[in-house]
N, C-alpha and C positions, 0 to 999 in steps of 0.2 A: 245615609251618613255612616252606617255600620261598615259598609264596604270601603268608604274613604278612610275611616279610622284604622281598618285592617291593613290597608295599603301603607299608611304612614308608620304604623307599628312594625310592619315587616321591614320597611326601610331602616328604621331605627335599630332593629335587631341585626340586620346585615352590617351596618356600620359598626356597631358595638362588637360584633363577632370578629370582624376584620382586625379591629384594634387589639382585642384580647389575644388573638392568635399571633400577633407580631413578635418578631425576635428582637431582643435588645441590640441596640446599635444600628439597626436598619430602619428605613422609613416604615412607619406603621402601616401604610398602604402603598401599593405601587404607583397609584395615580389619583389625581383629583380633577374632576370635570365640573366646571362652574357655569351655572345658568342664572340669569336674573336681570336686575335693574341697576340703578346707580349705586346701590349698596355693595355691588360686586364688580361693576364695570372697572376695568383697569386700562381702558384706552380704545375699546372697540368703536366708540363714537367719534374718535378724533378727526376722521376724514369724512364724516357725514355732514350734511347741511342741516344743522340742528342747534337749538339753544342749549340742549342738554349735553354739553361737553365740558371737560374740566382740564384742558391741556394748556392752561395759562395760569400765571401767578394771580393770587396767592396760593392756589392749589399746589401741592407738592413742596412747599417751602421746608417741611420737616422730613421730606423723603431724602435718601442719600443723594448728595450732590445738589440738593434743593431744586430738583427737576420736576416740573409739572408733567405727569405721565398720562393723565386722563382719568386718574382716580379722583373720585369726588370726596377728597379728604386732604388734609395738609401733610399726610405722610402715607404710611401703610394703611390698607383697608382691612376689613374683617377677614377677607379671604387670604390675604398675606399672612395674617396671624395664624389662621388655620393651617396654612402650609408649614409654618414654623413648628406648630404643635405636632403635625404629622411627620415631621422630618423630611419634608419635600422642599425642593427649590421653589422660588416664586413661579407660579404657573403662567406660561405665555398666553397672550391674547390671540384669538382666532384671526383677527385682522392683520396681524404681523405676517408679512410674506415669508419670514423665516420659520414660522410655525408649521413645519412639515418634516417628514422623515423621522429621524430619531428624536427631534426636538419636541415632538408631541407625545412621546411615550410616558411622560410623567403627568400628562393631563393637558387640558386646554381650557381657557376662560372664554366663554361665549357671551357673557353678560353685556347688556346694552342699557345705558341710562335712559330713563323715561319709558322703557318698555313694560309690557304687562302680559297677562295671560291671553287677553284678546288682541287680535292683530291691530284693531283700531285704537287701542288704549295709548295715551300719551302723544298722539299725533299732533296735538297743538304746539308741541315743541319743535316739530320738524321730522327729519328722517330718524329712524331707529330700527332695531332688529328685534321684532317681537319674539316671544318664547317659542312659537311654532317654528320660526326660521332658525332659532338657536338650536332646536332639536334637529332640524334638517342639517345644519352645519355639523352637529355631532355625528350624524349618520355618515357624512363625508369623511370626517376624521376616523370613524370606525373602519371604513374601507381602507384608508391609508395605513392604519395600524395592522390590518390584515395583510396588506402588501408588504409591510416590514417584518411581521412576526409569523405570518401564516394564520390559518383559521384557529388552530388549537392554541397557539401562543396569544393571539389577540383575545380569544374567549377567556383565557385564564386571567389576563391582565384586567380586562373590563369587569369580570365577575368579582374581582377583589378590590376594585377602585371605589372611591367615595364620590357620590354625585351630590353636589350642593345646589339647591334651587331657592333663590330669594326673589320672590315675585308677588304681585297682587296689589302693592301700594298704589301704582299708577292706574290700575283698573278702577280703584275707588276715588282717590284724591284728585286725579287729573282727568277723569273721564265720567264716572257715574255721578260724582258730587260736583262736577264742573258746572258753573252757572249755565242755566238753560239747556242742560243735557237732556236729550230725548229719551235716554235710557230710563229715567225715573218715571216716564209714562209707560214704557214697555215692561219694566220689572219693578216689583217691590224690592225692598232691601233683602229680604229673605230669598226671594226668587233669584236675584242677581248673585247673591252669595253661593247658592246651590249651583247655579249655572257655571260660575267660575271654578268651583271645586270639581265639578264633573269634567270640565274641559281640561283642567290641570291633570286630573287622573289619567285621562286619555293620552295626554302628551307624555306623561311619565311612562305609560305602557308602550308608546311608540319607541321611546328611547331604549327600551329593553328588548325590542324585537331584533 
């Protein structure tokens, strides 16, 4: 647990440091990369075969133009407000074919509703993009940024960017605690918690390679 706490403490320091070093009138950070579940998804599930999608009314009725975008909210979601706070434009989703080239230099949203830390979590809803695949998608984005800015420019941008990860809900609510889940035979609550934390730390480490 000490190792896990150290990792998250380090991430907090990095984020705080970026913000404190920002210049007035400019975005507080150069980019925001978003990973997670329905609390952060802004439309990546729209074209998947799943019950976990929100591209229909009444979702989006308070969004500009009253358009359901795939956000699991009636308007902006928490990641949009984070963008506003950081002085960034709304971050495009990875599933949008226009999210390439210069359009991904402010960050990308990889979040997928119903997803979790484990690849099997949330599958009762249908198709989804688990955190592991989201990290792999980020690695593809990283290469595209290198193609745009070169190794040095990409390294500078990514090292100063904020990474937001909102995940774990579906590993518990829609998987471990799901009726007749075999996971409760394989793991105690404490064991499953530690298993998820360890896997999450590994996925964070992969994103930093």
